N, CA, C and O atoms as a Tripos MOL2 file, in Angstrom:
@<TRIPOS>MOLECULE
protein
  320   319    80     0     0
PROTEIN
NO_CHARGES

@<TRIPOS>ATOM
      1 N          66.7030  186.5330   65.7810 N.3       1 MET1
      2 CA         66.6300  185.0330   66.3200 C.3       1 MET1
      3 C          68.1850  184.6970   65.2690 C.2       1 MET1
      4 O          68.4780  184.9900   64.1100 O.2       1 MET1
      5 N          68.7190  184.1440   66.0900 N.am      2 THR2
      6 CA         69.7070  183.4730   65.4070 C.3       2 THR2
      7 C          69.7450  181.5590   65.3560 C.2       2 THR2
      8 O          69.3670  180.9020   66.3260 O.2       2 THR2
      9 N          70.2420  180.9340   64.1140 N.am      3 SER3
     10 CA         70.0070  179.6690   64.2660 C.3       3 SER3
     11 C          71.0310  178.8390   65.0670 C.2       3 SER3
     12 O          72.2080  179.0260   64.7580 O.2       3 SER3
     13 N          70.7710  177.9570   66.0400 N.am      4 GLN4
     14 CA         71.2510  176.9650   66.3710 C.3       4 GLN4
     15 C          71.1940  175.9640   65.4830 C.2       4 GLN4
     16 O          70.3040  175.7010   64.6730 O.2       4 GLN4
     17 N          72.8030  175.1140   65.8200 N.am      5 GLN5
     18 CA         72.7920  174.1090   65.0860 C.3       5 GLN5
     19 C          73.8570  173.2890   65.9100 C.2       5 GLN5
     20 O          75.0440  173.2570   65.5870 O.2       5 GLN5
     21 N          73.1010  172.3360   67.4860 N.am      6 PRO6
     22 CA         73.8340  172.0570   67.9570 C.3       6 PRO6
     23 C          74.6680  170.4830   67.4300 C.2       6 PRO6
     24 O          75.7230  170.0120   67.8550 O.2       6 PRO6
     25 N          74.0070  170.1040   66.6810 N.am      7 LYS7
     26 CA         73.8360  168.5370   66.3630 C.3       7 LYS7
     27 C          75.3550  168.6590   65.0190 C.2       7 LYS7
     28 O          75.7090  167.5550   64.6060 O.2       7 LYS7
     29 N          75.9730  169.6370   64.5510 N.am      8 ASN8
     30 CA         76.6430  169.7940   63.6370 C.3       8 ASN8
     31 C          78.1040  170.6550   64.6040 C.2       8 ASN8
     32 O          78.2850  171.7080   65.2160 O.2       8 ASN8
     33 N          78.8380  169.4800   64.2550 N.am      9 PRO9
     34 CA         80.2590  169.4700   64.6730 C.3       9 PRO9
     35 C          81.0580  170.6550   64.1100 C.2       9 PRO9
     36 O          82.1080  170.9430   64.6850 O.2       9 PRO9
     37 N          80.6410  171.4220   62.9660 N.am     10 LEU10
     38 CA         81.5480  172.7370   62.4640 C.3      10 LEU10
     39 C          80.6590  173.7400   62.8070 C.2      10 LEU10
     40 O          80.6160  174.8410   62.2580 O.2      10 LEU10
     41 N          80.2020  173.4990   63.3890 N.am     11 HIS11
     42 CA         79.0240  174.7270   63.8410 C.3      11 HIS11
     43 C          80.0650  175.9550   64.2740 C.2      11 HIS11
     44 O          80.9200  175.5690   65.0710 O.2      11 HIS11
     45 N          80.1520  177.2800   63.9240 N.am     12 GLY12
     46 CA         81.1960  177.9770   64.5180 C.3      12 GLY12
     47 C          82.6140  177.8350   63.9850 C.2      12 GLY12
     48 O          83.6510  178.4500   64.2340 O.2      12 GLY12
     49 N          82.2840  176.6880   63.0620 N.am     13 ILE13
     50 CA         84.1090  177.1570   62.9690 C.3      13 ILE13
     51 C          84.4570  176.9010   61.4230 C.2      13 ILE13
     52 O          84.1390  176.0360   60.6070 O.2      13 ILE13
     53 N          85.3060  178.1270   61.3950 N.am     14 THR14
     54 CA         85.3540  178.4930   59.6040 C.3      14 THR14
     55 C          86.1960  177.3570   58.8930 C.2      14 THR14
     56 O          86.7300  176.3520   59.3610 O.2      14 THR14
     57 N          86.1260  177.9280   57.4120 N.am     15 LEU15
     58 CA         86.5790  176.8710   56.6110 C.3      15 LEU15
     59 C          88.1790  177.1390   56.8860 C.2      15 LEU15
     60 O          89.0010  176.2420   57.0730 O.2      15 LEU15
     61 N          88.4640  178.5830   56.8740 N.am     16 GLU16
     62 CA         90.1840  178.7310   57.5240 C.3      16 GLU16
     63 C          90.2980  178.0190   58.3380 C.2      16 GLU16
     64 O          90.7780  176.9280   58.0300 O.2      16 GLU16
     65 N          89.9140  178.2670   59.8170 N.am     17 THR17
     66 CA         90.6070  177.3560   60.9390 C.3      17 THR17
     67 C          90.3810  176.1380   60.5070 C.2      17 THR17
     68 O          91.1440  175.4250   61.1590 O.2      17 THR17
     69 N          89.6950  175.4050   59.6910 N.am     18 VAL18
     70 CA         89.8610  173.8460   58.9120 C.3      18 VAL18
     71 C          90.7770  173.6850   58.6640 C.2      18 VAL18
     72 O          91.4340  172.7090   59.0270 O.2      18 VAL18
     73 N          91.3110  174.9320   57.6790 N.am     19 LEU19
     74 CA         92.6060  174.5490   56.8690 C.3      19 LEU19
     75 C          93.5980  174.8060   57.3230 C.2      19 LEU19
     76 O          94.7330  174.5080   56.9530 O.2      19 LEU19
     77 N          93.2490  175.3840   58.1630 N.am     20 THR20
     78 CA         95.0510  175.9610   58.8720 C.3      20 THR20
     79 C          95.3790  174.9300   59.3430 C.2      20 THR20
     80 O          96.3670  174.2930   58.9770 O.2      20 THR20
     81 N          94.5240  174.5690   60.3160 N.am     21 THR21
     82 CA         94.9020  172.9350   61.4260 C.3      21 THR21
     83 C          95.0490  171.9260   60.2660 C.2      21 THR21
     84 O          96.1850  171.9510   59.7940 O.2      21 THR21
     85 N          94.5060  171.3540   59.8830 N.am     22 LEU22
     86 CA         94.7120  170.3770   58.8420 C.3      22 LEU22
     87 C          96.5490  170.7200   58.3370 C.2      22 LEU22
     88 O          97.3940  169.8710   58.6210 O.2      22 LEU22
     89 N          96.8650  171.7340   57.7580 N.am     23 VAL23
     90 CA         98.1100  171.9760   57.7180 C.3      23 VAL23
     91 C          98.8130  172.2840   58.3320 C.2      23 VAL23
     92 O         100.0020  172.2960   58.0150 O.2      23 VAL23
     93 N          98.3810  172.6460   59.4220 N.am     24 ARG24
     94 CA         99.4180  172.3840   60.5580 C.3      24 ARG24
     95 C          99.8570  171.0850   61.0330 C.2      24 ARG24
     96 O         101.0180  170.8980   61.3950 O.2      24 ARG24
     97 N          99.1040  170.3220   61.0430 N.am     25 HIS25
     98 CA         99.0240  169.1190   61.5390 C.3      25 HIS25
     99 C          99.7890  168.2030   60.1450 C.2      25 HIS25
    100 O         100.8670  167.6470   60.3540 O.2      25 HIS25
    101 N          99.1860  168.1220   58.8700 N.am     26 TYR26
    102 CA         99.6450  167.6180   57.7670 C.3      26 TYR26
    103 C         101.0360  167.9770   57.0150 C.2      26 TYR26
    104 O         101.9260  167.2850   56.5210 O.2      26 TYR26
    105 N         100.8370  169.2560   57.1400 N.am     27 GLY27
    106 CA        101.7830  169.8730   55.8110 C.3      27 GLY27
    107 C         101.3420  170.1620   54.6190 C.2      27 GLY27
    108 O         100.1620  169.8680   54.4260 O.2      27 GLY27
    109 N         101.8070  170.5550   53.9160 N.am     28 TRP28
    110 CA        100.9400  170.7620   52.3150 C.3      28 TRP28
    111 C         100.8530  169.5720   51.7110 C.2      28 TRP28
    112 O          99.9050  169.1420   51.0540 O.2      28 TRP28
    113 N         102.3460  168.8130   52.0680 N.am     29 ALA29
    114 CA        102.3470  167.6420   51.3930 C.3      29 ALA29
    115 C         101.5360  166.6340   51.7110 C.2      29 ALA29
    116 O         101.0110  165.8350   50.9370 O.2      29 ALA29
    117 N         101.4340  166.7010   53.0400 N.am     30 GLY30
    118 CA        100.6400  165.3710   53.5720 C.3      30 GLY30
    119 C          98.9250  165.7570   53.2530 C.2      30 GLY30
    120 O          98.1030  164.9060   52.9140 O.2      30 GLY30
    121 N          98.7090  166.7890   53.3900 N.am     31 LEU31
    122 CA         97.4990  167.2010   53.4240 C.3      31 LEU31
    123 C          97.0870  166.7090   51.5320 C.2      31 LEU31
    124 O          96.0160  166.1400   51.3220 O.2      31 LEU31
    125 N          97.7540  166.9190   50.7050 N.am     32 CYS32
    126 CA         97.7570  166.3890   49.3770 C.3      32 CYS32
    127 C          97.6680  164.6620   49.0610 C.2      32 CYS32
    128 O          97.3380  164.1650   47.9840 O.2      32 CYS32
    129 N          97.9440  164.1360   49.9480 N.am     33 GLN33
    130 CA         98.5830  162.5710   49.9950 C.3      33 GLN33
    131 C          97.0720  162.4850   50.6590 C.2      33 GLN33
    132 O          96.1930  162.2480   49.8300 O.2      33 GLN33
    133 N          96.6400  162.6390   52.0060 N.am     34 GLN34
    134 CA         95.0840  162.2610   52.3010 C.3      34 GLN34
    135 C          94.1470  162.6670   51.0580 C.2      34 GLN34
    136 O          93.4710  161.8770   50.3990 O.2      34 GLN34
    137 N          94.2630  164.3720   50.8300 N.am     35 ILE35
    138 CA         93.0280  164.0990   49.8240 C.3      35 ILE35
    139 C          93.7660  164.7810   48.6340 C.2      35 ILE35
    140 O          94.3070  165.8770   48.7770 O.2      35 ILE35
    141 N          93.7740  164.0860   47.4280 N.am     36 ASN36
    142 CA         94.2480  164.6320   46.4630 C.3      36 ASN36
    143 C          93.3920  165.6060   45.3150 C.2      36 ASN36
    144 O          92.5680  165.3690   44.4310 O.2      36 ASN36
    145 N          94.0540  166.7990   45.8340 N.am     37 LEU37
    146 CA         93.5990  167.8850   45.1260 C.3      37 LEU37
    147 C          94.4720  169.0400   44.0960 C.2      37 LEU37
    148 O          95.1950  168.0480   44.1800 O.2      37 LEU37
    149 N          94.9050  169.7420   43.5230 N.am     38 GLN38
    150 CA         96.2110  170.8560   42.3810 C.3      38 GLN38
    151 C          96.0030  171.4300   43.8110 C.2      38 GLN38
    152 O          96.8770  171.0500   44.5910 O.2      38 GLN38
    153 N          95.0330  172.2760   44.3650 N.am     39 CYS39
    154 CA         94.8460  173.1050   45.2840 C.3      39 CYS39
    155 C          96.1640  173.0730   46.6950 C.2      39 CYS39
    156 O          96.6940  174.0560   47.2120 O.2      39 CYS39
    157 N          96.3180  172.0970   46.9120 N.am     40 PHE40
    158 CA         97.1940  171.5580   47.8540 C.3      40 PHE40
    159 C          98.4720  171.3860   47.2060 C.2      40 PHE40
    160 O          99.5590  171.5780   47.7510 O.2      40 PHE40
    161 N          98.2460  170.9340   45.7530 N.am     41 PHE41
    162 CA         99.7320  170.2470   45.6170 C.3      41 PHE41
    163 C         100.9030  171.4800   44.2950 C.2      41 PHE41
    164 O         102.1230  171.6080   44.1980 O.2      41 PHE41
    165 N          99.7100  172.1470   43.5140 N.am     42 ASN42
    166 CA        100.6820  173.0170   43.0930 C.3      42 ASN42
    167 C         100.8360  174.3980   43.5620 C.2      42 ASN42
    168 O          99.7690  174.9800   43.3670 O.2      42 ASN42
    169 N         101.5970  175.0730   44.0290 N.am     43 ASN43
    170 CA        102.0930  176.2140   44.9740 C.3      43 ASN43
    171 C         100.6520  176.6450   45.6820 C.2      43 ASN43
    172 O          99.8730  177.5320   45.3330 O.2      43 ASN43
    173 N         100.5700  175.7790   46.7200 N.am     44 PRO44
    174 CA         99.5420  175.5760   47.7120 C.3      44 PRO44
    175 C         100.0230  177.4830   48.2930 C.2      44 PRO44
    176 O         101.0270  178.1950   48.2930 O.2      44 PRO44
    177 N          98.4720  177.5870   48.7400 N.am     45 SER45
    178 CA         98.2750  178.6440   49.8840 C.3      45 SER45
    179 C          96.9140  179.0140   50.5750 C.2      45 SER45
    180 O          95.9040  178.7240   49.9350 O.2      45 SER45
    181 N          96.7870  179.4930   51.5470 N.am     46 ILE46
    182 CA         95.7590  179.3490   52.2490 C.3      46 ILE46
    183 C          94.8550  180.1500   51.8450 C.2      46 ILE46
    184 O          93.7270  179.9710   52.3050 O.2      46 ILE46
    185 N          95.0190  181.0050   51.0990 N.am     47 LYS47
    186 CA         93.9760  182.1950   49.9790 C.3      47 LYS47
    187 C          93.6400  181.6280   48.9820 C.2      47 LYS47
    188 O          92.5030  181.6920   48.5150 O.2      47 LYS47
    189 N          94.6010  180.9700   48.4930 N.am     48 SER48
    190 CA         94.2840  180.0380   47.2430 C.3      48 SER48
    191 C          93.2090  178.5980   47.4470 C.2      48 SER48
    192 O          92.0970  178.4500   46.9400 O.2      48 SER48
    193 N          93.6050  178.0840   47.9300 N.am     49 SER49
    194 CA         92.9710  176.3160   48.6750 C.3      49 SER49
    195 C          91.8390  177.2630   49.0470 C.2      49 SER49
    196 O          91.0050  176.9940   48.1830 O.2      49 SER49
    197 N          91.2950  178.2400   49.8420 N.am     50 LEU50
    198 CA         90.1200  178.6420   50.3060 C.3      50 LEU50
    199 C          89.5200  179.0960   49.4330 C.2      50 LEU50
    200 O          88.3730  178.6500   49.4340 O.2      50 LEU50
    201 N          89.7460  179.9260   48.4890 N.am     51 LYS51
    202 CA         89.0400  180.1560   47.2890 C.3      51 LYS51
    203 C          88.5820  178.9410   46.3940 C.2      51 LYS51
    204 O          87.3670  178.9420   46.1940 O.2      51 LYS51
    205 N          89.3300  177.8280   45.7660 N.am     52 PHE52
    206 CA         89.0030  176.9500   45.3470 C.3      52 PHE52
    207 C          88.0210  175.6820   45.8570 C.2      52 PHE52
    208 O          87.4610  174.8160   45.1860 O.2      52 PHE52
    209 N          88.0370  175.9510   47.5410 N.am     53 LEU53
    210 CA         87.1600  175.3660   48.6750 C.3      53 LEU53
    211 C          85.8850  175.9830   48.4720 C.2      53 LEU53
    212 O          85.1500  175.2560   47.8030 O.2      53 LEU53
    213 N          85.4880  176.8090   48.7310 N.am     54 ARG54
    214 CA         84.8350  177.6900   48.6010 C.3      54 ARG54
    215 C          83.3780  177.4770   47.4000 C.2      54 ARG54
    216 O          82.1510  177.5460   47.4720 O.2      54 ARG54
    217 N          84.2430  177.2390   46.5160 N.am     55 GLN55
    218 CA         83.4910  177.4310   44.9230 C.3      55 GLN55
    219 C          83.4040  175.6710   44.8260 C.2      55 GLN55
    220 O          83.0780  175.1710   43.7500 O.2      55 GLN55
    221 N          83.7150  174.7940   46.0160 N.am     56 THR56
    222 CA         83.9720  173.2540   45.2310 C.3      56 THR56
    223 C          83.1040  172.8940   46.1700 C.2      56 THR56
    224 O          83.5980  172.9480   47.2960 O.2      56 THR56
    225 N          81.7960  172.4840   46.1250 N.am     57 PRO57
    226 CA         81.3280  171.5610   47.3030 C.3      57 PRO57
    227 C          81.9100  170.1770   47.7590 C.2      57 PRO57
    228 O          81.9670  169.7700   48.9190 O.2      57 PRO57
    229 N          82.3130  169.5580   46.6700 N.am     58 TRP58
    230 CA         82.7230  168.3690   46.8320 C.3      58 TRP58
    231 C          84.0780  168.4290   47.1240 C.2      58 TRP58
    232 O          84.5360  167.3110   46.8880 O.2      58 TRP58
    233 N          85.0520  169.2660   47.5660 N.am     59 ALA59
    234 CA         86.3270  169.0870   47.4490 C.3      59 ALA59
    235 C          86.3490  169.3570   49.1280 C.2      59 ALA59
    236 O          87.0220  168.6660   49.8930 O.2      59 ALA59
    237 N          85.5090  170.4620   49.5490 N.am     60 ARG60
    238 CA         85.1260  171.4270   50.7850 C.3      60 ARG60
    239 C          84.7120  170.2050   51.6130 C.2      60 ARG60
    240 O          85.3030  169.9880   52.6710 O.2      60 ARG60
    241 N          83.7120  169.3810   51.1850 N.am     61 GLN61
    242 CA         83.2030  167.7960   52.1010 C.3      61 GLN61
    243 C          84.5310  167.2450   52.4050 C.2      61 GLN61
    244 O          85.0980  167.4620   53.4760 O.2      61 GLN61
    245 N          84.9410  166.6510   51.6190 N.am     62 LYS62
    246 CA         86.3400  166.1900   52.1510 C.3      62 LYS62
    247 C          87.4890  166.7420   53.0560 C.2      62 LYS62
    248 O          88.1760  166.0540   53.8120 O.2      62 LYS62
    249 N          87.5780  167.9250   52.8870 N.am     63 VAL63
    250 CA         88.5660  168.2970   53.5770 C.3      63 VAL63
    251 C          88.0240  168.5700   55.0500 C.2      63 VAL63
    252 O          88.7610  168.5110   56.0350 O.2      63 VAL63
    253 N          86.3660  168.9410   55.1210 N.am     64 GLU64
    254 CA         85.5770  168.9490   56.3350 C.3      64 GLU64
    255 C          86.0530  167.4350   57.1620 C.2      64 GLU64
    256 O          86.6920  167.3200   58.2070 O.2      64 GLU64
    257 N          85.5890  166.5710   56.4390 N.am     65 GLU65
    258 CA         85.7330  165.1480   56.8600 C.3      65 GLU65
    259 C          86.5870  164.4510   57.2640 C.2      65 GLU65
    260 O          86.4550  163.3640   57.8270 O.2      65 GLU65
    261 N          87.9210  165.2400   56.9130 N.am     66 LEU66
    262 CA         89.6750  164.6470   57.3470 C.3      66 LEU66
    263 C          89.4760  165.8370   58.4720 C.2      66 LEU66
    264 O          89.8600  165.5820   59.6140 O.2      66 LEU66
    265 N          89.0950  166.6750   58.2930 N.am     67 TYR67
    266 CA         89.3940  167.6950   59.9930 C.3      67 TYR67
    267 C          88.5700  166.9010   61.0250 C.2      67 TYR67
    268 O          89.0170  166.4170   62.0650 O.2      67 TYR67
    269 N          87.3070  166.8400   60.5850 N.am     68 LEU68
    270 CA         86.6750  165.6250   61.8730 C.3      68 LEU68
    271 C          87.0450  164.4340   62.1130 C.2      68 LEU68
    272 O          86.6360  163.9000   63.1440 O.2      68 LEU68
    273 N          87.8860  163.7420   61.2470 N.am     69 LYS69
    274 CA         88.5700  163.0680   61.9460 C.3      69 LYS69
    275 C          89.7420  162.8050   62.5750 C.2      69 LYS69
    276 O          90.2220  161.8960   63.2510 O.2      69 LYS69
    277 N          90.0980  163.9850   62.1080 N.am     70 LEU70
    278 CA         91.6930  164.3170   62.8410 C.3      70 LEU70
    279 C          91.2060  164.8320   64.2200 C.2      70 LEU70
    280 O          92.1720  164.9020   64.9790 O.2      70 LEU70
    281 N          89.9990  165.2350   64.8410 N.am     71 ARG71
    282 CA         89.4930  166.0430   65.6130 C.3      71 ARG71
    283 C          89.1610  164.8450   66.5510 C.2      71 ARG71
    284 O          89.6370  164.9210   67.6830 O.2      71 ARG71
    285 N          88.2250  163.4720   66.1660 N.am     72 ALA72
    286 CA         88.0840  162.9080   66.6340 C.3      72 ALA72
    287 C          89.5340  161.7470   67.1170 C.2      72 ALA72
    288 O          89.4960  160.8460   67.9540 O.2      72 ALA72
    289 N          90.5710  162.1280   66.3590 N.am     73 SER73
    290 CA         91.4620  160.9970   66.9480 C.3      73 SER73
    291 C          92.2690  161.7610   67.7590 C.2      73 SER73
    292 O          93.2910  161.2340   68.1960 O.2      73 SER73
    293 N          91.9720  163.0730   68.0890 N.am     74 ARG74
    294 CA         92.7380  164.0800   68.8770 C.3      74 ARG74
    295 C          92.2150  163.8790   70.2710 C.2      74 ARG74
    296 O          92.9170  163.7360   71.2720 O.2      74 ARG74
    297 N          90.7550  163.8840   70.2180 N.am     75 THR75
    298 CA         89.8190  163.2360   71.5770 C.3      75 THR75
    299 C          89.9870  162.3830   71.8990 C.2      75 THR75
    300 O          89.8690  162.2850   73.1200 O.2      75 THR75
    301 N          90.2520  161.5300   71.3900 N.am     76 SER76
    302 CA         90.5720  160.0210   71.5650 C.3      76 SER76
    303 C          91.5330  159.6430   72.1070 C.2      76 SER76
    304 O          91.5850  158.7630   72.9660 O.2      76 SER76
    305 N          92.5960  160.4020   71.5710 N.am     77 ALA77
    306 CA         94.0910  160.3460   71.9840 C.3      77 ALA77
    307 C          94.1090  160.9000   73.3590 C.2      77 ALA77
    308 O          94.6520  160.1620   74.1810 O.2      77 ALA77
    309 N          93.5650  162.2190   73.8770 N.am     78 THR78
    310 CA         93.4020  162.6180   75.1570 C.3      78 THR78
    311 C          92.4540  162.1020   76.1960 C.2      78 THR78
    312 O          92.5690  162.4960   77.3570 O.2      78 THR78
    313 N          91.4010  161.1320   75.8070 N.am     79 ALA79
    314 CA         90.4050  160.6240   76.5940 C.3      79 ALA79
    315 C          91.2820  159.2280   77.5680 C.2      79 ALA79
    316 O          90.8570  158.5770   78.5230 O.2      79 ALA79
    317 N          92.7030  159.1490   76.8000 N.am     80 SER80
    318 CA         93.3640  157.5240   76.8200 C.3      80 SER80
    319 C          93.9390  157.6880   77.9320 C.2      80 SER80
    320 O          94.5920  156.7720   78.4300 O.2      80 SER80
@<TRIPOS>BOND
     1     1     2 1
     2     2     3 1
     3     3     4 2
     4     3     5 am
     5     5     6 1
     6     6     7 1
     7     7     8 2
     8     7     9 am
     9     9    10 1
    10    10    11 1
    11    11    12 2
    12    11    13 am
    13    13    14 1
    14    14    15 1
    15    15    16 2
    16    15    17 am
    17    17    18 1
    18    18    19 1
    19    19    20 2
    20    19    21 am
    21    21    22 1
    22    22    23 1
    23    23    24 2
    24    23    25 am
    25    25    26 1
    26    26    27 1
    27    27    28 2
    28    27    29 am
    29    29    30 1
    30    30    31 1
    31    31    32 2
    32    31    33 am
    33    33    34 1
    34    34    35 1
    35    35    36 2
    36    35    37 am
    37    37    38 1
    38    38    39 1
    39    39    40 2
    40    39    41 am
    41    41    42 1
    42    42    43 1
    43    43    44 2
    44    43    45 am
    45    45    46 1
    46    46    47 1
    47    47    48 2
    48    47    49 am
    49    49    50 1
    50    50    51 1
    51    51    52 2
    52    51    53 am
    53    53    54 1
    54    54    55 1
    55    55    56 2
    56    55    57 am
    57    57    58 1
    58    58    59 1
    59    59    60 2
    60    59    61 am
    61    61    62 1
    62    62    63 1
    63    63    64 2
    64    63    65 am
    65    65    66 1
    66    66    67 1
    67    67    68 2
    68    67    69 am
    69    69    70 1
    70    70    71 1
    71    71    72 2
    72    71    73 am
    73    73    74 1
    74    74    75 1
    75    75    76 2
    76    75    77 am
    77    77    78 1
    78    78    79 1
    79    79    80 2
    80    79    81 am
    81    81    82 1
    82    82    83 1
    83    83    84 2
    84    83    85 am
    85    85    86 1
    86    86    87 1
    87    87    88 2
    88    87    89 am
    89    89    90 1
    90    90    91 1
    91    91    92 2
    92    91    93 am
    93    93    94 1
    94    94    95 1
    95    95    96 2
    96    95    97 am
    97    97    98 1
    98    98    99 1
    99    99   100 2
   100    99   101 am
   101   101   102 1
   102   102   103 1
   103   103   104 2
   104   103   105 am
   105   105   106 1
   106   106   107 1
   107   107   108 2
   108   107   109 am
   109   109   110 1
   110   110   111 1
   111   111   112 2
   112   111   113 am
   113   113   114 1
   114   114   115 1
   115   115   116 2
   116   115   117 am
   117   117   118 1
   118   118   119 1
   119   119   120 2
   120   119   121 am
   121   121   122 1
   122   122   123 1
   123   123   124 2
   124   123   125 am
   125   125   126 1
   126   126   127 1
   127   127   128 2
   128   127   129 am
   129   129   130 1
   130   130   131 1
   131   131   132 2
   132   131   133 am
   133   133   134 1
   134   134   135 1
   135   135   136 2
   136   135   137 am
   137   137   138 1
   138   138   139 1
   139   139   140 2
   140   139   141 am
   141   141   142 1
   142   142   143 1
   143   143   144 2
   144   143   145 am
   145   145   146 1
   146   146   147 1
   147   147   148 2
   148   147   149 am
   149   149   150 1
   150   150   151 1
   151   151   152 2
   152   151   153 am
   153   153   154 1
   154   154   155 1
   155   155   156 2
   156   155   157 am
   157   157   158 1
   158   158   159 1
   159   159   160 2
   160   159   161 am
   161   161   162 1
   162   162   163 1
   163   163   164 2
   164   163   165 am
   165   165   166 1
   166   166   167 1
   167   167   168 2
   168   167   169 am
   169   169   170 1
   170   170   171 1
   171   171   172 2
   172   171   173 am
   173   173   174 1
   174   174   175 1
   175   175   176 2
   176   175   177 am
   177   177   178 1
   178   178   179 1
   179   179   180 2
   180   179   181 am
   181   181   182 1
   182   182   183 1
   183   183   184 2
   184   183   185 am
   185   185   186 1
   186   186   187 1
   187   187   188 2
   188   187   189 am
   189   189   190 1
   190   190   191 1
   191   191   192 2
   192   191   193 am
   193   193   194 1
   194   194   195 1
   195   195   196 2
   196   195   197 am
   197   197   198 1
   198   198   199 1
   199   199   200 2
   200   199   201 am
   201   201   202 1
   202   202   203 1
   203   203   204 2
   204   203   205 am
   205   205   206 1
   206   206   207 1
   207   207   208 2
   208   207   209 am
   209   209   210 1
   210   210   211 1
   211   211   212 2
   212   211   213 am
   213   213   214 1
   214   214   215 1
   215   215   216 2
   216   215   217 am
   217   217   218 1
   218   218   219 1
   219   219   220 2
   220   219   221 am
   221   221   222 1
   222   222   223 1
   223   223   224 2
   224   223   225 am
   225   225   226 1
   226   226   227 1
   227   227   228 2
   228   227   229 am
   229   229   230 1
   230   230   231 1
   231   231   232 2
   232   231   233 am
   233   233   234 1
   234   234   235 1
   235   235   236 2
   236   235   237 am
   237   237   238 1
   238   238   239 1
   239   239   240 2
   240   239   241 am
   241   241   242 1
   242   242   243 1
   243   243   244 2
   244   243   245 am
   245   245   246 1
   246   246   247 1
   247   247   248 2
   248   247   249 am
   249   249   250 1
   250   250   251 1
   251   251   252 2
   252   251   253 am
   253   253   254 1
   254   254   255 1
   255   255   256 2
   256   255   257 am
   257   257   258 1
   258   258   259 1
   259   259   260 2
   260   259   261 am
   261   261   262 1
   262   262   263 1
   263   263   264 2
   264   263   265 am
   265   265   266 1
   266   266   267 1
   267   267   268 2
   268   267   269 am
   269   269   270 1
   270   270   271 1
   271   271   272 2
   272   271   273 am
   273   273   274 1
   274   274   275 1
   275   275   276 2
   276   275   277 am
   277   277   278 1
   278   278   279 1
   279   279   280 2
   280   279   281 am
   281   281   282 1
   282   282   283 1
   283   283   284 2
   284   283   285 am
   285   285   286 1
   286   286   287 1
   287   287   288 2
   288   287   289 am
   289   289   290 1
   290   290   291 1
   291   291   292 2
   292   291   293 am
   293   293   294 1
   294   294   295 1
   295   295   296 2
   296   295   297 am
   297   297   298 1
   298   298   299 1
   299   299   300 2
   300   299   301 am
   301   301   302 1
   302   302   303 1
   303   303   304 2
   304   303   305 am
   305   305   306 1
   306   306   307 1
   307   307   308 2
   308   307   309 am
   309   309   310 1
   310   310   311 1
   311   311   312 2
   312   311   313 am
   313   313   314 1
   314   314   315 1
   315   315   316 2
   316   315   317 am
   317   317   318 1
   318   318   319 1
   319   319   320 2
@<TRIPOS>SUBSTRUCTURE
     1 MET1         2 RESIDUE 1 A MET
     2 THR2         6 RESIDUE 1 A THR
     3 SER3        10 RESIDUE 1 A SER
     4 GLN4        14 RESIDUE 1 A GLN
     5 GLN5        18 RESIDUE 1 A GLN
     6 PRO6        22 RESIDUE 1 A PRO
     7 LYS7        26 RESIDUE 1 A LYS
     8 ASN8        30 RESIDUE 1 A ASN
     9 PRO9        34 RESIDUE 1 A PRO
    10 LEU10       38 RESIDUE 1 A LEU
    11 HIS11       42 RESIDUE 1 A HIS
    12 GLY12       46 RESIDUE 1 A GLY
    13 ILE13       50 RESIDUE 1 A ILE
    14 THR14       54 RESIDUE 1 A THR
    15 LEU15       58 RESIDUE 1 A LEU
    16 GLU16       62 RESIDUE 1 A GLU
    17 THR17       66 RESIDUE 1 A THR
    18 VAL18       70 RESIDUE 1 A VAL
    19 LEU19       74 RESIDUE 1 A LEU
    20 THR20       78 RESIDUE 1 A THR
    21 THR21       82 RESIDUE 1 A THR
    22 LEU22       86 RESIDUE 1 A LEU
    23 VAL23       90 RESIDUE 1 A VAL
    24 ARG24       94 RESIDUE 1 A ARG
    25 HIS25       98 RESIDUE 1 A HIS
    26 TYR26      102 RESIDUE 1 A TYR
    27 GLY27      106 RESIDUE 1 A GLY
    28 TRP28      110 RESIDUE 1 A TRP
    29 ALA29      114 RESIDUE 1 A ALA
    30 GLY30      118 RESIDUE 1 A GLY
    31 LEU31      122 RESIDUE 1 A LEU
    32 CYS32      126 RESIDUE 1 A CYS
    33 GLN33      130 RESIDUE 1 A GLN
    34 GLN34      134 RESIDUE 1 A GLN
    35 ILE35      138 RESIDUE 1 A ILE
    36 ASN36      142 RESIDUE 1 A ASN
    37 LEU37      146 RESIDUE 1 A LEU
    38 GLN38      150 RESIDUE 1 A GLN
    39 CYS39      154 RESIDUE 1 A CYS
    40 PHE40      158 RESIDUE 1 A PHE
    41 PHE41      162 RESIDUE 1 A PHE
    42 ASN42      166 RESIDUE 1 A ASN
    43 ASN43      170 RESIDUE 1 A ASN
    44 PRO44      174 RESIDUE 1 A PRO
    45 SER45      178 RESIDUE 1 A SER
    46 ILE46      182 RESIDUE 1 A ILE
    47 LYS47      186 RESIDUE 1 A LYS
    48 SER48      190 RESIDUE 1 A SER
    49 SER49      194 RESIDUE 1 A SER
    50 LEU50      198 RESIDUE 1 A LEU
    51 LYS51      202 RESIDUE 1 A LYS
    52 PHE52      206 RESIDUE 1 A PHE
    53 LEU53      210 RESIDUE 1 A LEU
    54 ARG54      214 RESIDUE 1 A ARG
    55 GLN55      218 RESIDUE 1 A GLN
    56 THR56      222 RESIDUE 1 A THR
    57 PRO57      226 RESIDUE 1 A PRO
    58 TRP58      230 RESIDUE 1 A TRP
    59 ALA59      234 RESIDUE 1 A ALA
    60 ARG60      238 RESIDUE 1 A ARG
    61 GLN61      242 RESIDUE 1 A GLN
    62 LYS62      246 RESIDUE 1 A LYS
    63 VAL63      250 RESIDUE 1 A VAL
    64 GLU64      254 RESIDUE 1 A GLU
    65 GLU65      258 RESIDUE 1 A GLU
    66 LEU66      262 RESIDUE 1 A LEU
    67 TYR67      266 RESIDUE 1 A TYR
    68 LEU68      270 RESIDUE 1 A LEU
    69 LYS69      274 RESIDUE 1 A LYS
    70 LEU70      278 RESIDUE 1 A LEU
    71 ARG71      282 RESIDUE 1 A ARG
    72 ALA72      286 RESIDUE 1 A ALA
    73 SER73      290 RESIDUE 1 A SER
    74 ARG74      294 RESIDUE 1 A ARG
    75 THR75      298 RESIDUE 1 A THR
    76 SER76      302 RESIDUE 1 A SER
    77 ALA77      306 RESIDUE 1 A ALA
    78 THR78      310 RESIDUE 1 A THR
    79 ALA79      314 RESIDUE 1 A ALA
    80 SER80      318 RESIDUE 1 A SER
């Protein structure tokens, strides 16, 4: 039996997809301005940032919240 999460907007989206989307949109410098984390500032990479975010729940939450805001803004811009 699979667990369904219909109200979870991140269900089925990997952390790597979230991070890659944010880096494409903001770039590393812009992402660091949005969320001040050393993993985005000091020699950033997807691999090292994923490692840090998987070990740090509060940082992961901030990244996921920014992703949801970006997704919402894209959705509202498309609907206009």
